[in-house]
SEZA-69117 format. One record per residue (C-alpha): residue in three letters; x, y, z. Coordinates in steps of 0.5 Angstrom, whole numbers, padded with zeros to 4 digits, always signed. Example, Ala and Ser with C-alpha at 12.3 -4.5 7.8 and 13.67 -1.06 7.14 Angstrom:
ala+0025-0009+0016 ser+0027-0002+0014 
% end
This chain:
unk+0031+0015-0077 unk+0031+0014-0085 unk+0037+0012-0088 unk+0041+0014-0094 unk+0049+0013-0096 unk+0051+0017-0102 unk+0059+0017-0104 unk+0063+0019-0110 unk+0059+0016-0115 unk+0065+0017-0121 unk+0070+0014-0116 unk+0074+0008-0119 unk+0073+0001-0116 unk+0074-0006-0117 unk+0068-0008-0113 unk+0062-0010-0118 unk+0056-0006-0116 unk+0049-0009-0116 unk+0043-0004-0116 unk+0036-0006-0114 unk+0031-0001-0115 unk+0025-0002-0110 unk+0027-0003-0102 unk+0021-0008-0100 unk+0020-0014-0097 unk+0023-0017-0104 unk+0028-0012-0106 unk+0031-0013-0098 unk+0031-0020-0098 unk+0035-0021-0104 unk+0040-0016-0102 unk+0041-0019-0095 unk+0042-0026-0100 unk+0047-0022-0105 unk+0051-0020-0099 unk+0051-0026-0095 unk+0053-0030-0102 unk+0058-0025-0105 unk+0061-0020-0100 unk+0066-0018-0105 unk+0061-0014-0109 unk+0057-0007-0107 unk+0049-0008-0107 unk+0045-0001-0107 unk+0038-0001-0105 unk+0034+0005-0108 unk+0027+0006-0105 unk+0022+0013-0106 unk+0020+0013-0099 unk+0023+0015-0093 unk+0024+0008-0090 unk+0025+0002-0094 unk+0020-0004-0093 unk+0014+0002-0091 unk+0010+0002-0098 unk+0006-0005-0100 unk+0010-0009-0096 unk+0007-0007-0089 unk+0000-0008-0092 unk+0000-0015-0093 unk-0005-0018-0089 unk+0000-0024-0087 unk-0005-0028-0090 unk-0004-0036-0088 unk-0001-0039-0095 unk+0000-0047-0094 unk-0004-0046-0101 unk-0011-0049-0098 unk-0015-0044-0102 unk-0013-0046-0108 unk-0015-0051-0113 unk-0009-0053-0117 unk-0004-0057-0113 unk+0002-0055-0116 unk+0000-0048-0114 unk-0002-0050-0108 unk+0005-0054-0106 unk+0009-0048-0108 unk+0005-0044-0103 unk+0007-0049-0098 unk+0014-0050-0099 unk+0015-0042-0100 unk+0012-0041-0093 unk+0016-0046-0090 unk+0023-0043-0094 unk+0020-0037-0092 unk+0019-0039-0084 unk+0026-0041-0084 unk+0029-0036-0087 unk+0027-0031-0082 unk+0028-0036-0077 unk+0036-0037-0079 unk+0037-0029-0079 unk+0034-0028-0072 unk+0027-0025-0073 unk+0024-0025-0066 unk+0017-0024-0068 unk+0015-0029-0074 unk+0008-0030-0073 unk+0002-0025-0070 unk+0001-0026-0063 unk-0006-0027-0064 unk-0011-0033-0065 unk-0008-0038-0070 unk-0010-0044-0074 unk-0014-0042-0081 unk-0020-0044-0082 unk-0023-0045-0089 unk-0030-0045-0091 unk-0032-0047-0098 unk-0038-0045-0100 unk-0043-0049-0104 unk-0048-0044-0106 unk-0048-0037-0107 unk-0048-0031-0102 unk-0051-0025-0101 unk-0046-0019-0101 unk-0048-0012-0100 unk-0054-0013-0103 unk-0050-0018-0109 unk-0051-0025-0110 unk-0044-0028-0111 unk-0043-0035-0113 unk-0037-0040-0111 unk-0032-0041-0117 unk-0031-0048-0115 unk-0035-0053-0111 unk-0033-0056-0105 unk-0032-0063-0109 unk-0027-0060-0113 unk-0023-0057-0108 unk-0024-0062-0102 unk-0019-0068-0105 unk-0014-0063-0106 unk-0014-0061-0099 unk-0012-0068-0097 unk-0006-0068-0102 unk-0003-0061-0099 unk-0003-0066-0093 unk+0000-0072-0097 unk+0006-0067-0100 unk+0008-0064-0092 unk+0008-0071-0090 unk+0013-0074-0095 unk+0017-0067-0095 unk+0017-0065-0088 unk+0016-0072-0083 unk+0023-0071-0081 unk+0024-0064-0081 unk+0024-0061-0074 unk+0024-0054-0076 unk+0017-0055-0080 unk+0015-0058-0073 unk+0017-0053-0069 unk+0014-0047-0073 unk+0007-0051-0076 unk+0007-0058-0072 unk+0007-0065-0074 unk+0005-0065-0082 unk+0000-0071-0081 unk-0005-0066-0077 unk-0003-0060-0082 unk-0011-0060-0083 unk-0018-0063-0081 unk-0026-0063-0083 unk-0030-0060-0078 unk-0036-0061-0076 unk-0042-0057-0076 unk-0042-0056-0069 unk-0034-0054-0068 unk-0035-0049-0074 unk-0042-0046-0072 unk-0039-0041-0068 unk-0035-0038-0073 unk-0040-0036-0078 unk-0046-0032-0078 unk-0053-0036-0078 unk-0055-0034-0085 unk-0048-0036-0088 unk-0049-0043-0085 unk-0054-0046-0090 unk-0049-0044-0096 unk-0043-0047-0093 unk-0041-0054-0096 unk-0035-0056-0091 unk-0030-0052-0087 unk-0023-0055-0085 unk-0018-0053-0080 unk-0011-0052-0081 unk-0004-0051-0078 unk-0003-0045-0082 unk-0001-0039-0079 unk-0001-0031-0080 unk+0005-0028-0081 unk+0006-0022-0077 unk+0008-0017-0083 unk+0009-0011-0079 unk+0014-0014-0074 unk+0018-0018-0080 unk+0019-0011-0084 unk+0021-0007-0077 unk+0026-0013-0076 unk+0029-0013-0084 unk+0029-0006-0084 unk+0034-0006-0078 unk+0038-0012-0080 unk+0039-0010-0087 unk+0042-0003-0085 unk+0048-0007-0081 unk+0050-0011-0087 unk+0057-0007-0089 unk+0056-0008-0097 unk+0050-0006-0098 unk+0048+0002-0099 unk+0041+0004-0097 unk+0039+0010-0102 unk+0032+0013-0099 unk+0027+0019-0101 unk+0031+0016-0108 unk+0025+0017-0113 unk+0028+0013-0119 unk+0026+0016-0126 unk+0030+0014-0131 unk+0034+0007-0133 unk+0038+0006-0139 unk+0043+0001-0142 unk+0050+0003-0143 unk+0054-0002-0148 unk+0061-0004-0146 unk+0065-0008-0151 unk+0064-0014-0147 unk+0058-0013-0143 unk+0052-0008-0141 unk+0052-0003-0136 unk+0046+0001-0133 unk+0046+0008-0131 unk+0041+0010-0125 unk+0038+0017-0125 unk+0034+0019-0119 unk+0031+0025-0115 unk+0034+0026-0108 unk+0028+0029-0105 unk+0032+0031-0099 unk+0037+0036-0103 unk+0033+0036-0109 unk+0038+0034-0113 unk+0039+0029-0119 unk+0043+0024-0118 unk+0046+0018-0122 unk+0050+0012-0122 unk+0053+0006-0126 unk+0051-0001-0124 unk+0053-0008-0128 unk+0048-0011-0125 unk+0040-0009-0124 unk+0034-0012-0121 unk+0028-0008-0122 unk+0023-0010-0115 unk+0019-0004-0116 unk+0013-0006-0116 unk+0008+0000-0119 unk+0014+0002-0124 unk+0017-0006-0126 unk+0013-0005-0133 unk+0015+0002-0134 unk+0022+0001-0133 unk+0022-0005-0137 unk+0019+0000-0143 unk+0024+0005-0142 unk+0030-0001-0143 unk+0027-0004-0148 unk+0025-0010-0145 unk+0017-0011-0146 unk+0013-0017-0143 unk+0010-0022-0148 unk+0003-0021-0145 unk+0000-0015-0141 unk+0001-0014-0134 unk-0003-0010-0129 unk-0002-0006-0122 unk-0008-0008-0118 unk-0009-0002-0113 unk-0012-0006-0106 unk-0015-0003-0100 unk-0015-0007-0093 unk-0019-0005-0088 unk-0016-0006-0081 unk-0022-0007-0075 unk-0022-0007-0068 unk-0026-0013-0064 unk-0027-0012-0057 unk-0028-0020-0054 unk-0029-0023-0048 unk-0023-0028-0046 unk-0028-0034-0047 unk-0029-0032-0053 unk-0022-0031-0056 unk-0022-0038-0060 unk-0028-0035-0064 unk-0023-0030-0068 unk-0019-0034-0073 unk-0015-0033-0079 unk-0021-0034-0084 unk-0022-0035-0091 unk-0028-0036-0095 unk-0027-0040-0101 unk-0027-0040-0106 unk-0027-0034-0111 unk-0030-0026-0109 unk-0031-0028-0102 unk-0028-0025-0096 unk-0022-0026-0091 unk-0020-0024-0084 unk-0013-0025-0081 unk-0012-0023-0074 unk-0005-0019-0073 unk-0005-0018-0065 unk-0009-0018-0059 unk-0008-0013-0053 unk-0010-0014-0046 unk-0013-0008-0042 unk-0012-0006-0035 unk-0019-0008-0034 unk-0018-0015-0037 unk-0022-0013-0043 unk-0019-0016-0050 unk-0018-0012-0056 unk-0016-0016-0062 unk-0014-0012-0069 unk-0016-0016-0075 unk-0014-0014-0083 unk-0020-0016-0087 unk-0022-0016-0095 unk-0028-0016-0098 unk-0027-0018-0106 unk-0032-0015-0109 unk-0030-0008-0106 unk-0022-0009-0103 unk-0020-0009-0111 unk-0021-0002-0113 unk-0018-0002-0119 unk-0013-0004-0125 unk-0008-0001-0129 unk-0003-0003-0134 unk+0004-0003-0131 unk+0008+0000-0137 unk+0005+0007-0136 unk+0006+0012-0130 unk+0000+0012-0125 unk-0006+0016-0125 unk-0007+0021-0121 unk-0012+0018-0117 unk-0009+0011-0116 unk-0002+0015-0114 unk-0006+0019-0109 unk-0009+0013-0105 unk-0002+0009-0105 unk+0002+0015-0103 unk-0004+0017-0097 unk-0006+0024-0100 unk-0013+0022-0099 unk-0017+0025-0093 unk-0018+0020-0087 unk-0026+0021-0088 unk-0025+0019-0095 unk-0021+0013-0094 unk-0026+0011-0089 unk-0032+0012-0093 unk-0029+0007-0098 unk-0027+0002-0093 unk-0034+0002-0090 unk-0037-0003-0094 unk-0031-0008-0093 unk-0033-0009-0086 unk-0041-0008-0087 unk-0040-0014-0093 unk-0035-0018-0088 unk-0040-0018-0082 unk-0045-0022-0087 unk-0040-0028-0086 unk-0036-0027-0079 unk-0040-0028-0073 unk-0034-0024-0069 unk-0035-0018-0073 unk-0042-0016-0070 unk-0039-0010-0066 unk-0033-0009-0070 unk-0030-0002-0071 unk-0026+0000-0078 unk-0020+0004-0075 unk-0015+0004-0081 unk-0015+0003-0088 unk-0009+0002-0092 unk-0008+0002-0100 unk-0002-0003-0104 unk-0001-0005-0110 unk-0002-0013-0112 unk+0002-0015-0119 unk-0003-0019-0124 unk+0002-0022-0128 unk-0003-0026-0133 unk-0008-0020-0133 unk-0010-0021-0140 unk-0018-0020-0142 unk-0022-0024-0137 unk-0016-0028-0133 unk-0017-0021-0129 unk-0024-0023-0126 unk-0024-0027-0120 unk-0031-0031-0122 unk-0027-0034-0128 unk-0025-0040-0126 unk-0019-0039-0131 unk-0017-0033-0128 unk-0010-0033-0125 unk-0012-0032-0118 unk-0014-0039-0118 unk-0007-0042-0121 unk-0001-0038-0119 unk+0005-0041-0119 unk+0009-0036-0123 unk+0013-0033-0117 unk+0015-0026-0121 unk+0022-0027-0122 unk+0025-0026-0129 unk+0032-0026-0131 unk+0032-0022-0138 unk+0039-0023-0140 unk+0045-0018-0139 unk+0045-0017-0131 unk+0038-0015-0132 unk+0033-0018-0127 unk+0025-0017-0125 unk+0024-0019-0117 unk+0016-0018-0116 unk+0015-0023-0111 unk+0008-0024-0113 unk+0007-0027-0106 unk+0011-0024-0100 unk+0013-0031-0098 unk+0016-0032-0105 unk+0022-0027-0103 unk+0027-0032-0101 unk+0025-0037-0107 unk+0026-0030-0112 unk+0033-0028-0108 unk+0036-0035-0109 unk+0034-0035-0116 unk+0037-0028-0118 unk+0043-0030-0113 unk+0044-0036-0117 unk+0044-0033-0124 unk+0048-0027-0122 unk+0054-0032-0120 unk+0054-0035-0127 unk+0057-0027-0129 unk+0060-0026-0123 unk+0065-0032-0122 
% end
């Protein structure tokens, strides 16, 4: 059931109010951290959907994120540390299904030559010689930091077994014959795919039980305004209540923009422009089903072809049928078709972007758009020969440094290859941005915002 709690917004109260615009993973995890650390404040979460954690958060494929697909060590270890942090947080609050009930253990394919994708030649951005030394440094980082960490070992195994290079006779079963000659090297890692749907479902129930969190769903925030006070600034939040078709407002002392597509738009309303342009990237995720024999289940793994604009599959769950057949559901991306469009984030979304994001296009049109993803991915992964396209999802990815060619996946200078910005800022006067550029950054960002707010709350 959608959850919404309204009250007399003009009542007097000594309890500080902290508003969070956006009830995805970033906003929800932040709300939980604030509620735990400051039980004497009221936290209001606003979400335009019928349920929190039902937008872009649910289309995240839960891709392995120990950093092996990055060339820059700082980016890679930041991913590793935040994967561990995110996993420990979920474990601490009792999430029962952190990882997908499907084959695990990441496979990284490092390309040395260009590959043909849907008739086009796509070359690797970095050679295996540039990436492989980073793999050993990633493992060294884990050994130094987590060798005495029992929680790490419980979830991911011994740090000194974080990755190993495979021989061709070990990885040949994962890839198509036409791809093999272009492979430079292949690694197996201890990474696991997160059960994103299960995590969102658990957090949705967990957050509703926290007494000082008030959730407003079907609440389309339309305007944010600063209200100067004698010693501080308050924020007036106006939203359309889609249940009653009424406009409502409230005032808060603290405000976080965790609303992805509208962060730039609201920053502009509040007179807080960014010094560099930021883009919303509409991404498409294909969901595939693969019938697999029990003795071939190990051919389906989280597989990432690197580096640059190639392809990825991420097993979501396996279903055993009464007749013994196994159906594996996988998320799949193909960079040359997955990235649908980029839009500057300081304006309202174009109609075609919004229609895809909100599911207003026909199932037939969605399937037609996503079919090339499966066709292209079949040129990489042996397990997809009989796969069927069963669902298509759209969501937004934030591109924080999207100026000029830095958006281009083929460019070695692209922000895609160096992502240590977590999407978290304090803009002053109790105003924060929490975009969580990756799902795993949500705990890091929540801790940062809670710490910044603490200086003003104490």
